[in-house]
VOKOLMI-439667 format. One record per atom (N, C-alpha, C, O): x, y, z; residue in one letter; atom name. Coordinates in steps of 0.05 Angstrom, whole numbers. Example, Ala and Ser with C-alpha at 12.3 -4.5 7.8 and 13.67 -1.06 7.14 Angstrom:
// residues 2
264  -114  156  A  N
246  -90  156  A  CA
264  -66  156  A  C
285  -66  169  A  O
257  -45  142  S  N
273  -21  143  S  CA
258  1  157  S  C
268  23  161  S  O
// end
This chain:
// residues 271
-161  285  -1245  M  N
-134  280  -1236  M  CA
-124  295  -1211  M  C
-111  283  -1193  M  O
-129  320  -1211  V  N
-122  334  -1189  V  CA
-133  322  -1164  V  C
-117  317  -1146  V  O
-160  316  -1162  K  N
-180  305  -1142  K  CA
-164  281  -1131  K  C
-159  278  -1108  K  O
-156  262  -1152  L  N
-144  241  -1146  L  CA
-119  240  -1127  L  C
-116  226  -1107  L  O
-100  261  -1141  I  N
-74  262  -1126  I  CA
-81  276  -1095  I  C
-67  272  -1075  I  O
-100  289  -1096  N  N
-102  304  -1069  N  CA
-112  284  -1047  N  C
-106  284  -1023  N  O
-131  266  -1062  F  N
-140  245  -1045  F  CA
-120  224  -1032  F  C
-123  215  -1009  F  O
-99  217  -1051  K  N
-80  200  -1045  K  CA
-59  216  -1018  K  C
-49  204  -999  K  O
-58  238  -1024  W  N
-42  254  -1007  W  CA
-57  254  -979  W  C
-44  253  -958  W  O
-80  256  -979  Q  N
-98  260  -956  Q  CA
-97  230  -940  Q  C
-98  228  -915  Q  O
-96  206  -957  Q  N
-96  179  -946  Q  CA
-65  176  -934  Q  C
-61  161  -914  Q  O
-46  189  -945  L  N
-19  187  -938  L  CA
-13  199  -913  L  C
3  190  -896  L  O
-28  222  -910  I  N
-23  240  -886  I  CA
-40  225  -865  I  C
-30  225  -843  I  O
-64  212  -868  L  N
-79  201  -848  L  CA
-61  174  -839  L  C
-61  167  -816  L  O
-46  159  -857  S  N
-36  135  -847  S  CA
-10  146  -832  S  C
-4  132  -812  S  O
4  167  -836  L  N
24  173  -823  L  CA
18  182  -796  L  C
32  175  -777  L  O
-1  196  -792  G  N
-17  205  -767  G  CA
-23  182  -750  G  C
-17  183  -726  G  O
-35  159  -759  C  N
-44  139  -746  C  CA
-18  123  -737  C  C
-16  114  -714  C  O
2  119  -755  L  N
27  108  -747  L  CA
42  123  -723  L  C
54  109  -706  L  O
43  147  -721  L  N
56  167  -702  L  CA
36  165  -674  L  C
45  167  -652  L  O
13  161  -677  L  N
-6  156  -658  L  CA
0  127  -640  L  C
0  124  -615  L  O
5  110  -661  I  N
11  84  -648  I  CA
36  83  -634  I  C
38  76  -610  I  O
57  92  -649  I  N
83  92  -635  I  CA
86  109  -611  I  C
105  104  -596  I  O
65  133  -606  G  N
70  147  -583  G  CA
53  132  -564  G  C
60  136  -541  G  O
32  116  -567  C  N
20  101  -546  C  CA
38  79  -537  C  C
38  72  -513  C  O
54  66  -556  Q  N
72  44  -547  Q  CA
96  56  -529  Q  C
108  43  -511  Q  O
102  82  -536  S  N
122  89  -512  S  CA
113  99  -489  S  C
130  102  -471  S  O
91  105  -485  L  N
79  117  -467  L  CA
66  92  -447  L  C
62  94  -422  L  O
60  70  -460  Y  N
49  45  -451  Y  CA
64  23  -459  Y  C
50  7  -472  Y  O
92  16  -457  P  N
99  -3  -467  P  CA
92  -29  -463  P  C
81  -35  -442  P  O
97  -48  -480  T  N
83  -74  -478  T  CA
102  -93  -462  T  C
126  -89  -463  T  O
93  -115  -446  T  N
107  -128  -430  T  CA
124  -149  -453  T  C
115  -159  -474  T  O
150  -151  -443  N  N
171  -168  -458  N  CA
162  -199  -449  N  C
164  -206  -426  N  O
154  -214  -467  P  N
143  -241  -463  P  CA
164  -261  -452  P  C
157  -281  -440  P  O
193  -254  -459  D  N
214  -265  -452  D  CA
225  -258  -424  D  C
240  -273  -412  D  O
219  -238  -415  A  N
227  -225  -388  A  CA
215  -240  -365  A  C
191  -246  -362  A  O
236  -245  -348  K  N
227  -260  -324  K  CA
204  -241  -307  K  C
209  -217  -305  K  O
183  -250  -298  P  N
166  -229  -279  P  CA
179  -224  -256  P  C
196  -239  -247  P  O
172  -199  -246  L  N
180  -187  -217  L  CA
167  -204  -198  L  C
143  -210  -201  L  O
180  -213  -178  K  N
170  -227  -154  K  CA
164  -210  -130  K  C
181  -201  -114  K  O
140  -207  -131  V  N
131  -181  -108  V  CA
122  -193  -85  V  C
103  -209  -90  V  O
128  -191  -62  A  N
120  -203  -37  A  CA
97  -186  -24  A  C
97  -161  -27  A  O
77  -198  -12  T  N
53  -180  -2  T  CA
39  -199  21  T  C
36  -223  14  T  O
32  -192  43  D  N
21  -200  66  D  CA
-10  -201  61  D  C
-22  -181  69  D  O
-24  -217  50  P  N
-53  -216  45  P  CA
-69  -216  71  P  C
-88  -232  72  P  O
-63  -200  91  T  N
-80  -199  115  T  CA
-86  -167  123  T  C
-99  -162  143  T  O
-75  -150  108  F  N
-77  -119  110  F  CA
-99  -107  99  F  C
-93  -92  80  F  O
-123  -109  104  V  N
-147  -103  92  V  CA
-147  -71  98  V  C
-141  -61  120  V  O
-155  -55  76  P  N
-163  -58  49  P  CA
-138  -58  29  P  C
-140  -57  5  P  O
-113  -59  43  F  N
-89  -54  21  F  CA
-80  -82  3  F  C
-70  -82  -19  F  O
-86  -104  20  E  N
-80  -130  11  E  CA
-96  -154  22  E  C
-92  -160  45  E  O
-112  -166  7  F  N
-127  -192  22  F  CA
-134  -211  1  F  C
-133  -204  -23  F  O
-141  -234  10  Q  N
-149  -257  -4  Q  CA
-180  -258  -5  Q  C
-194  -253  16  Q  O
-190  -263  -29  T  N
-218  -269  -34  T  CA
-224  -298  -26  T  C
-205  -314  -22  T  O
-250  -305  -24  A  N
-256  -335  -21  A  CA
-248  -354  -41  A  C
-245  -378  -35  A  O
-245  -346  -62  D  N
-233  -362  -89  D  CA
-200  -361  -90  D  C
-187  -372  -107  D  O
-189  -345  -69  G  N
-159  -344  -71  G  CA
-145  -322  -85  G  C
-120  -321  -88  G  O
-164  -304  -95  K  N
-156  -280  -114  K  CA
-143  -257  -95  K  C
-155  -249  -75  K  O
-123  -249  -100  L  N
-110  -227  -87  L  CA
-127  -199  -93  L  C
-134  -196  -116  L  O
-134  -181  -76  E  N
-148  -155  -83  E  CA
-138  -134  -62  E  C
-127  -142  -41  E  O
-142  -110  -67  G  N
-136  -89  -49  G  CA
-122  -69  -61  G  C
-110  -74  -82  G  O
-122  -43  -49  F  N
-107  -22  -56  F  CA
-77  -24  -70  F  C
-70  -13  -91  F  O
-60  -39  -55  D  N
-34  -42  -62  D  CA
-35  -57  -87  D  C
-22  -48  -106  D  O
-50  -82  -91  I  N
-50  -100  -113  I  CA
-60  -86  -136  I  C
-49  -90  -158  I  O
-82  -67  -133  D  N
-88  -54  -162  D  CA
-65  -38  -168  D  C
-55  -38  -190  D  O
-53  -25  -145  L  N
-30  -3  -153  L  CA
-7  -17  -168  L  C
2  -9  -189  L  O
1  -37  -155  M  N
25  -50  -169  M  CA
18  -65  -194  M  C
36  -68  -210  M  O
-7  -75  -198  N  N
-10  -83  -229  N  CA
-13  -59  -245  N  C
-8  -63  -268  N  O
-19  -37  -238  A  N
-24  -11  -254  A  CA
6  -2  -260  A  C
11  7  -282  A  O
22  -3  -244  I  N
51  4  -244  I  CA
65  -20  -268  I  C
77  -15  -288  I  O
59  -42  -258  A  N
72  -62  -280  A  CA
61  -56  -307  A  C
76  -60  -326  A  O
37  -48  -313  K  N
26  -43  -340  K  CA
35  -19  -354  K  C
34  -19  -379  K  O
45  1  -342  V  N
54  25  -353  V  CA
83  22  -354  V  C
93  34  -373  V  O
102  8  -338  A  N
126  3  -337  A  CA
135  -19  -355  A  C
159  -21  -360  A  O
116  -35  -366  G  N
121  -58  -381  G  CA
131  -82  -376  G  C
143  -95  -392  G  O
126  -90  -346  F  N
138  -116  -339  F  CA
112  -131  -324  F  C
91  -119  -317  F  O
117  -156  -321  A  N
96  -175  -309  A  CA
101  -176  -277  A  C
123  -169  -267  A  O
83  -184  -265  I  N
84  -191  -236  I  CA
74  -215  -227  I  C
53  -224  -233  I  O
92  -227  -210  Q  N
83  -253  -192  Q  CA
89  -246  -164  Q  C
110  -243  -151  Q  O
59  -243  -156  F  N
57  -240  -128  F  CA
64  -268  -112  F  C
60  -290  -121  F  O
74  -261  -86  E  N
85  -284  -68  E  CA
75  -277  -40  E  C
85  -257  -29  E  O
55  -292  -26  S  N
46  -288  -2  S  CA
72  -293  19  S  C
86  -313  20  S  O
73  -270  34  L  N
95  -273  56  L  CA
86  -263  82  L  C
71  -243  80  L  O
91  -273  107  P  N
86  -260  127  P  CA
100  -230  129  P  C
121  -226  119  P  O
87  -210  143  F  N
95  -187  141  F  CA
126  -184  155  F  C
143  -171  143  F  O
129  -195  182  D  N
155  -197  196  D  CA
175  -208  178  D  C
198  -200  182  D  O
172  -225  160  G  N
193  -235  141  G  CA
203  -220  119  G  C
224  -226  108  G  O
185  -198  111  M  N
189  -185  89  M  CA
221  -174  80  M  C
234  -180  60  M  O
229  -156  104  I  N
253  -144  105  I  CA
279  -160  100  I  C
295  -153  84  I  O
281  -182  114  S  N
300  -204  111  S  CA
299  -216  85  S  C
320  -219  72  S  O
274  -224  76  T  N
272  -235  49  T  CA
281  -217  27  T  C
293  -228  9  T  O
278  -191  25  L  N
290  -171  7  L  CA
320  -168  12  L  C
335  -163  -7  L  O
330  -172  39  Q  N
357  -167  42  Q  CA
372  -191  29  Q  C
395  -189  22  Q  O
357  -217  26  A  N
371  -239  16  A  CA
365  -239  -12  A  C
377  -256  -26  A  O
346  -220  -27  K  N
346  -216  -53  K  CA
330  -246  -63  K  C
338  -260  -82  K  O
311  -253  -48  R  N
295  -275  -54  R  CA
269  -266  -69  R  C
255  -283  -81  R  O
264  -245  -68  V  N
240  -231  -81  V  CA
253  -203  -90  V  C
273  -194  -79  V  O
239  -191  -112  D  N
245  -167  -127  D  CA
235  -142  -111  D  C
246  -121  -113  D  O
214  -146  -96  G  N
201  -126  -84  G  CA
183  -131  -66  G  C
174  -155  -66  G  O
171  -113  -47  A  N
147  -124  -34  A  CA
128  -96  -30  A  C
137  -73  -31  A  O
103  -103  -27  I  N
84  -83  -26  I  CA
62  -91  -4  I  C
47  -110  -11  I  O
58  -80  19  S  N
45  -92  43  S  CA
40  -70  59  S  C
42  -75  83  S  O
34  -45  53  G  N
33  -21  71  G  CA
54  -18  87  G  C
51  -13  111  G  O
82  -20  74  I  N
106  -18  85  I  CA
114  15  91  I  C
118  32  74  I  O
115  17  115  T  N
125  45  126  T  CA
152  53  116  T  C
169  36  119  T  O
160  78  103  I  N
187  81  98  I  CA
197  92  124  I  C
186  112  135  I  O
220  80  134  T  N
233  93  159  T  CA
261  90  154  T  C
271  73  140  T  O
274  112  172  A  N
305  110  169  A  CA
321  85  176  A  C
343  80  166  A  O
310  71  191  E  N
321  46  197  E  CA
318  29  178  E  C
338  17  173  E  O
297  21  164  R  N
289  4  142  R  CA
311  12  120  R  C
323  -6  108  R  O
314  39  114  L  N
331  47  93  L  CA
358  41  94  L  C
372  43  73  L  O
370  33  121  K  N
393  23  122  K  CA
400  -1  108  K  C
423  -6  99  K  O
378  -16  106  T  N
384  -46  92  T  CA
369  -53  67  T  C
375  -73  53  T  O
349  -35  63  I  N
337  -45  37  I  CA
329  -14  21  I  C
336  6  33  I  O
318  -11  0  A  N
314  12  -15  A  CA
281  13  -13  A  C
267  -5  -4  A  O
272  38  -21  F  N
243  47  -22  F  CA
236  57  -45  F  C
254  69  -57  F  O
213  56  -58  S  N
206  74  -78  S  CA
198  101  -69  S  C
201  107  -46  S  O
189  115  -83  R  N
182  144  -79  R  CA
154  136  -61  R  C
142  116  -66  R  O
146  153  -41  P  N
119  147  -23  P  CA
98  144  -48  P  C
97  158  -69  P  O
82  123  -41  Y  N
54  120  -58  Y  CA
31  123  -41  Y  C
9  122  -51  Y  O
34  126  -12  F  N
13  127  4  F  CA
16  145  28  F  C
35  140  43  F  O
0  166  35  K  N
0  180  63  K  CA
-16  167  79  K  C
-39  165  72  K  O
-8  156  101  A  N
-21  140  122  A  CA
-37  157  143  A  C
-28  178  151  A  O
-61  146  151  G  N
-73  161  173  G  CA
-90  185  169  G  C
-97  199  188  G  O
-98  188  141  L  N
-115  212  134  L  CA
-142  212  142  L  C
-156  232  137  L  O
-154  188  157  A  N
-184  187  159  A  CA
-193  203  183  A  C
-217  206  187  A  O
-171  215  202  M  N
-177  234  221  M  CA
-164  258  224  M  C
-152  268  205  M  O
-165  271  251  S  N
-157  299  251  S  CA
-126  303  239  S  C
-119  321  224  S  O
-111  282  250  T  N
-83  286  243  T  CA
-74  258  229  T  C
-90  242  220  T  O
-52  254  230  T  N
-42  232  216  T  CA
-24  215  232  T  C
-8  224  248  T  O
-27  186  225  G  N
-10  163  239  G  CA
-23  139  250  G  C
-35  125  233  G  O
-24  132  272  Y  N
-41  109  284  Y  CA
-65  116  298  Y  C
-67  138  308  Y  O
-81  99  300  A  N
-103  100  313  A  CA
-105  79  335  A  C
-93  58  335  A  O
-122  88  354  Y  N
-121  68  378  Y  CA
-154  57  377  Y  C
-173  72  380  Y  O
-156  31  374  A  N
-181  19  377  A  CA
-187  4  401  A  C
-174  -15  408  A  O
-209  14  415  V  N
-212  0  441  V  CA
-246  -7  439  V  C
-263  2  424  V  O
-249  -23  459  R  N
-279  -32  463  R  CA
-296  -7  470  R  C
-286  12  482  R  O
-323  -7  463  E  N
-341  16  465  E  CA
-345  20  495  E  C
-348  43  503  E  O
-344  2  513  D  N
-350  0  542  D  CA
-327  9  557  D  C
-329  16  580  D  O
-301  11  544  N  N
-281  22  560  N  CA
-278  54  558  N  C
-274  66  537  N  O
-281  67  583  Q  N
-285  90  585  Q  CA
-253  104  596  Q  C
-250  128  599  Q  O
-232  86  599  N  N
-213  93  613  N  CA
-188  102  593  N  C
-169  116  600  N  O
-190  91  569  I  N
-170  98  548  I  CA
-181  123  531  I  C
-197  123  512  I  O
-171  140  539  K  N
-183  169  523  K  CA
-158  178  508  K  C
-163  193  490  K  O
-134  174  512  D  N
-110  188  495  D  CA
-89  172  503  D  C
-90  153  518  D  O
-64  182  489  F  N
-39  167  487  F  CA
-33  159  519  F  C
-29  135  525  F  O
-32  177  534  N  N
-27  170  567  N  CA
-43  152  579  N  C
-34  140  599  N  O
-65  147  572  S  N
-83  127  577  S  CA
-72  99  573  S  C
-81  81  587  S  O
-53  96  554  L  N
-46  71  548  L  CA
-22  57  564  L  C
-14  33  563  L  O
-13  77  579  K  N
11  66  600  K  CA
-1  40  617  K  C
-24  39  627  K  O
15  21  617  G  N
7  0  635  G  CA
-15  -22  622  G  C
-22  -43  633  G  O
-24  -13  599  K  N
-47  -29  588  K  CA
-35  -54  573  K  C
-11  -57  568  K  O
-54  -71  566  K  N
-50  -96  545  K  CA
-55  -80  518  K  C
-76  -68  512  K  O
-34  -84  503  I  N
-37  -70  475  I  CA
-31  -95  454  I  C
-12  -111  458  I  O
-50  -94  431  A  N
-44  -116  412  A  CA
-34  -98  389  A  C
-43  -75  386  A  O
-11  -113  371  V  N
-2  -100  346  V  CA
7  -120  329  V  C
11  -143  337  V  O
9  -113  305  Q  N
19  -133  279  Q  CA
47  -137  283  Q  C
61  -117  285  Q  O
56  -161  283  I  N
85  -170  282  I  CA
102  -155  260  I  C
91  -156  238  I  O
126  -141  263  G  N
139  -129  246  G  CA
133  -101  240  G  C
150  -87  228  G  O
108  -90  249  S  N
101  -65  239  S  CA
114  -42  254  S  C
127  -44  274  S  O
108  -22  242  T  N
121  4  260  T  CA
102  11  280  T  C
110  27  296  T  O
76  0  282  G  N
55  6  306  G  CA
72  -12  329  G  C
76  -3  351  G  O
81  -36  320  A  N
96  -53  338  A  CA
118  -40  352  A  C
122  -44  376  A  O
134  -21  338  D  N
156  -10  345  D  CA
146  11  366  D  C
157  12  388  D  O
126  27  359  F  N
115  52  373  F  CA
104  41  398  F  C
107  55  418  F  O
93  21  400  A  N
78  11  424  A  CA
99  6  446  A  C
93  9  470  A  O
126  -3  437  K  N
144  -8  457  K  CA
156  22  469  K  C
172  22  488  K  O
150  39  461  T  N
155  65  472  T  CA
135  72  494  T  C
139  92  507  T  O
112  58  499  I  N
92  61  516  I  CA
99  51  545  I  C
103  28  550  I  O
101  68  558  S  N
110  59  588  S  CA
93  32  599  S  C
68  30  600  S  O
110  16  607  N  N
96  -10  626  N  CA
76  -21  603  N  C
58  -35  613  N  O
74  -20  579  A  N
56  -31  567  A  CA
56  -61  562  A  C
78  -71  557  A  O
39  -75  561  K  N
44  -105  558  K  CA
27  -114  534  K  C
2  -117  532  K  O
50  -120  514  I  N
46  -119  485  I  CA
40  -149  475  I  C
55  -167  482  I  O
22  -151  460  S  N
12  -175  449  S  CA
16  -172  414  S  C
7  -154  400  S  O
29  -191  407  T  N
35  -190  377  T  CA
17  -210  360  T  C
12  -232  369  T  O
7  -200  336  F  N
-10  -216  317  F  CA
2  -218  291  F  C
18  -201  283  F  O
-6  -239  277  N  N
4  -238  247  N  CA
-15  -221  230  N  C
-7  -213  208  N  O
-43  -215  240  S  N
-61  -201  222  S  CA
-79  -186  239  S  C
-81  -191  263  S  O
-94  -167  226  G  N
-111  -148  239  G  CA
-136  -163  252  G  C
-144  -158  275  G  O
-147  -182  234  P  N
-172  -194  244  P  CA
-164  -211  271  P  C
-180  -213  289  P  O
-142  -222  273  E  N
-136  -234  298  E  CA
-137  -214  323  E  C
-146  -220  346  E  O
-127  -193  317  F  N
-123  -175  346  F  CA
-147  -162  349  F  C
-150  -152  371  F  O
-167  -159  332  F  N
-188  -146  332  F  CA
-211  -166  350  F  C
-230  -158  364  F  O
-207  -186  347  Q  N
-220  -211  359  Q  CA
-213  -214  384  Q  C
-230  -219  401  Q  O
-189  -212  389  D  N
-175  -210  419  D  CA
-184  -187  434  D  C
-192  -189  457  D  O
-184  -164  420  L  N
-204  -137  432  L  CA
-225  -140  441  L  C
-232  -132  463  L  O
-242  -158  421  L  N
-273  -157  429  L  CA
-275  -179  456  L  C
-290  -176  475  L  O
-256  -200  452  N  N
-259  -219  475  N  CA
-247  -211  502  N  C
-249  -225  521  N  O
-236  -189  503  G  N
-233  -174  527  G  CA
-201  -181  534  G  C
-192  -174  556  G  O
-184  -193  518  N  N
-162  -204  522  N  CA
-138  -181  522  N  C
-118  -183  536  N  O
-143  -160  504  V  N
-128  -136  509  V  CA
-145  -112  511  V  C
-170  -113  507  V  O
-130  -91  518  D  N
-146  -64  524  D  CA
-146  -46  498  D  C
-164  -29  495  D  O
-128  -48  481  A  N
-125  -35  456  A  CA
-115  -42  436  A  C
-97  -58  440  A  O
-119  -35  412  V  N
-100  -44  387  V  CA
-91  -19  374  V  C
-106  0  369  V  O
-66  -20  370  V  N
-49  2  357  V  CA
-45  -4  327  V  C
-29  -23  322  V  O
-56  8  307  S  N
-53  -2  282  S  CA
-56  25  263  S  C
-62  47  272  S  O
-51  22  241  D  N
-54  40  218  D  CA
-81  52  217  D  C
-99  36  213  D  O
-86  77  219  A  N
-114  86  218  A  CA
-136  79  198  A  C
-159  72  203  A  O
-123  80  173  F  N
-141  71  151  F  CA
-143  41  147  F  C
-161  33  132  F  O
-130  26  158  A  N
-135  -3  162  A  CA
-154  -10  181  A  C
-173  -26  176  A  O
-151  4  206  T  N
-171  4  227  T  CA
-199  11  220  T  C
-217  -5  224  T  O
-204  33  211  L  N
-228  44  202  L  CA
-239  28  182  L  C
-263  24  184  L  O
-228  18  161  Y  N
-237  -1  138  Y  CA
-251  -26  153  Y  C
-273  -35  150  Y  O
-230  -36  172  A  N
-236  -62  182  A  CA
-259  -63  200  A  C
-272  -83  202  A  O
-265  -40  214  I  N
-285  -33  231  I  CA
-313  -36  214  I  C
-332  -51  219  I  O
-310  -19  195  K  N
-331  -12  178  K  CA
-341  -39  161  K  C
-362  -51  166  K  O
-325  -46  144  N  N
-329  -72  128  N  CA
-333  -94  143  N  C
-352  -109  136  N  O
-320  -100  162  G  N
-321  -125  179  G  CA
-350  -121  198  G  C
-358  -140  210  G  O
-361  -101  199  K  N
-387  -100  215  K  CA
-379  -105  244  K  C
-394  -119  259  K  O
-356  -92  253  L  N
-344  -101  279  L  CA
-360  -85  299  L  C
-356  -61  299  L  O
-376  -95  315  K  N
-392  -83  337  K  CA
-377  -76  361  K  C
-359  -92  366  K  O
-380  -58  376  G  N
-372  -54  400  G  CA
-341  -43  401  G  C
-327  -43  421  G  O
-333  -34  378  I  N
-308  -22  379  I  CA
-307  8  370  I  C
-321  15  352  I  O
-288  26  383  R  N
-288  50  375  R  CA
-259  63  373  R  C
-241  57  388  R  O
-257  77  356  V  N
-231  90  351  V  CA
-222  117  366  V  C
-237  137  363  V  O
-201  119  382  V  N
-196  139  398  V  CA
-182  156  377  V  C
-163  145  366  V  O
-187  180  369  A  N
-178  203  356  A  CA
-153  219  364  A  C
-151  243  361  A  O
-133  203  376  D  N
-109  213  382  D  CA
-85  199  368  D  C
-72  179  375  D  O
-83  213  346  L  N
-61  200  327  L  CA
-34  215  327  L  C
-32  239  331  L  O
-12  197  323  L  N
14  212  332  L  CA
35  217  314  L  C
53  234  320  L  O
36  204  289  T  N
53  204  271  T  CA
48  209  245  T  C
25  202  239  T  O
63  218  226  Q  N
56  217  200  Q  CA
77  200  185  Q  C
102  203  188  Q  O
66  183  168  E  N
80  167  155  E  CA
72  158  125  E  C
50  162  116  E  O
94  146  112  Y  N
86  145  84  Y  CA
94  114  78  Y  C
114  103  87  Y  O
75  101  60  Y  N
86  79  50  Y  CA
100  78  24  Y  C
95  94  7  Y  O
120  58  21  G  N
133  55  -5  G  CA
132  27  -13  G  C
122  10  1  G  O
143  22  -39  I  N
148  -7  -46  I  CA
177  -10  -39  I  C
195  6  -42  I  O
178  -33  -29  A  N
204  -39  -15  A  CA
223  -55  -34  A  C
213  -73  -48  A  O
249  -51  -36  M  N
262  -68  -54  M  CA
290  -71  -44  M  C
299  -55  -27  M  O
307  -94  -57  P  N
333  -97  -47  P  CA
349  -71  -48  P  C
341  -53  -62  P  O
371  -68  -35  K  N
388  -44  -46  K  CA
400  -44  -72  K  C
406  -67  -80  K  O
405  -29  -83  D  N
415  -27  -111  D  CA
398  -37  -132  D  C
408  -44  -154  D  O
370  -40  -126  S  N
351  -55  -144  S  CA
351  -41  -171  S  C
347  -17  -173  S  O
354  -58  -191  P  N
353  -45  -220  P  CA
326  -39  -228  P  C
323  -27  -249  P  O
301  -46  -212  H  N
279  -38  -220  H  CA
269  -10  -207  H  C
248  1  -214  H  O
286  0  -189  L  N
278  25  -174  L  CA
267  44  -192  L  C
245  53  -189  L  O
283  49  -213  D  N
276  73  -230  D  CA
252  72  -248  D  C
242  92  -258  D  O
245  44  -253  A  N
220  39  -269  A  CA
195  41  -251  A  C
173  49  -260  A  O
200  34  -227  I  N
177  33  -211  I  CA
169  63  -203  I  C
146  72  -201  I  O
193  78  -199  N  N
187  105  -191  N  CA
174  120  -213  N  C
156  135  -207  N  O
182  119  -237  K  N
168  127  -264  K  CA
139  117  -267  K  C
122  132  -277  K  O
134  96  -259  G  N
110  82  -259  G  CA
92  99  -245  G  C
74  110  -256  G  O
97  100  -216  I  N
83  112  -197  I  CA
77  144  -207  I  C
55  154  -204  I  O
98  157  -219  A  N
94  188  -227  A  CA
75  187  -252  A  C
61  207  -254  A  O
72  166  -270  T  N
55  163  -290  T  CA
27  160  -281  T  C
8  173  -290  T  O
25  140  -261  L  N
-4  140  -251  L  CA
-12  166  -236  L  C
-36  173  -240  L  O
3  182  -221  L  N
-6  206  -209  L  CA
-11  226  -231  L  C
-27  244  -226  L  O
1  225  -254  S  N
-2  248  -274  S  CA
-27  243  -293  S  C
-39  262  -304  S  O
-32  214  -295  N  N
-52  213  -314  N  CA
-83  198  -299  N  C
-100  185  -311  N  O
-81  204  -277  G  N
-108  201  -265  G  CA
-116  174  -254  G  C
-137  170  -243  G  O
-97  153  -257  T  N
-102  124  -252  T  CA
-99  127  -221  T  C
-118  119  -208  T  O
-78  137  -209  Y  N
-79  131  -183  Y  CA
-98  141  -166  Y  C
-103  131  -144  Y  O
-113  166  -178  K  N
-135  178  -161  K  CA
-161  158  -165  K  C
-178  158  -148  K  O
-162  144  -186  Q  N
-184  127  -193  Q  CA
-179  103  -176  Q  C
-199  91  -168  Q  O
-157  93  -170  I  N
-155  68  -153  I  CA
-158  78  -123  I  C
-171  64  -108  I  O
-147  102  -115  Y  N
-151  114  -88  Y  CA
-184  115  -85  Y  C
-194  105  -64  Y  O
-199  125  -101  Q  N
-223  130  -95  Q  CA
-242  103  -99  Q  C
-266  103  -91  Q  O
-233  85  -108  K  N
-245  60  -114  K  CA
-243  48  -79  K  C
-263  39  -67  K  O
-220  49  -68  W  N
-219  34  -40  W  CA
-225  53  -19  W  C
-235  43  1  W  O
-220  82  -20  F  N
-226  98  2  F  CA
-247  119  3  F  C
-254  133  22  F  O
-259  121  -27  D  N
-281  142  -30  D  CA
-271  168  -23  D  C
-285  183  -9  D  O
-249  174  -31  A  N
-241  204  -20  A  CA
-220  214  -42  A  C
-208  199  -58  A  O
-216  239  -41  E  N
-196  254  -59  E  CA
-165  244  -44  E  C
-160  245  -20  E  O
-146  235  -66  P  N
-121  229  -50  P  CA
-105  253  -46  P  C
-106  272  -61  P  O
-89  252  -25  P  N
-72  272  -20  P  CA
-48  277  -36  P  C
-41  260  -53  P  O
-34  300  -33  Q  N
-9  307  -46  Q  CA
12  286  -35  Q  C
12  277  -12  Q  O
31  278  -54  L  N
52  259  -42  L  CA
79  271  -49  L  C
84  279  -72  L  O
95  271  -31  P  N
123  283  -38  P  CA
141  262  -59  P  C
137  237  -59  P  O
157  275  -75  D  N
172  262  -91  D  CA
190  241  -85  D  C
197  224  -101  D  O
198  244  -56  S  N
220  225  -44  S  CA
217  230  -15  S  C
232  219  1  S  O
// end
């Protein structure tokens, strides 16, 4: 009789333990509310390796994996919408989307009209310092540093901070493009002298696109951070920030980073 009572108590304790474990897991990883509207998140699928479209139309990239992981731990669904990079800020201001993730640099100017999550990526870590890289043709020995860009034909992506930076180069003739593949082809064709772009995206494009005849000039100028952009006073800002914090603490961010960049992720500031 005593053994039977002890056995029942053991069963009860085990059942309570399993119940508490389930409740704990549900609070850590909340389930998506099936009745809730999915968050509309804009992205420009031309910024390899952060976001791009496969041959069958599937969205892939570091930003896509990260946004999906945030949604999973925060308990909401995501509906991605393709949008040209230069139209993202105005679309967010008009609140036609709930957010945007596309390697968008956090700047003081942009913070005047939209909100940003905490930084999720430190740009330009591929080389000695951080910021923008210059890509030139291998046979071009005239461009060796920033000063060499004065008066040259420079290609940039429309709406990027690289485009803003290029405007500060004396007498530069700037050509704007919608995507990286376009300006790299113009560089190879000899129509421009250099490309000013994010260092990580430049190195990845050259390596994975097997672009021959292009070299990167290791003269990087600025330190930048990417954030998830949202309209001012977004009700989703806190949930997204908590989602990023969870991914940083539970190792998921590191896994995603290593998947795309095969390197240890840097320390990121809280804000």
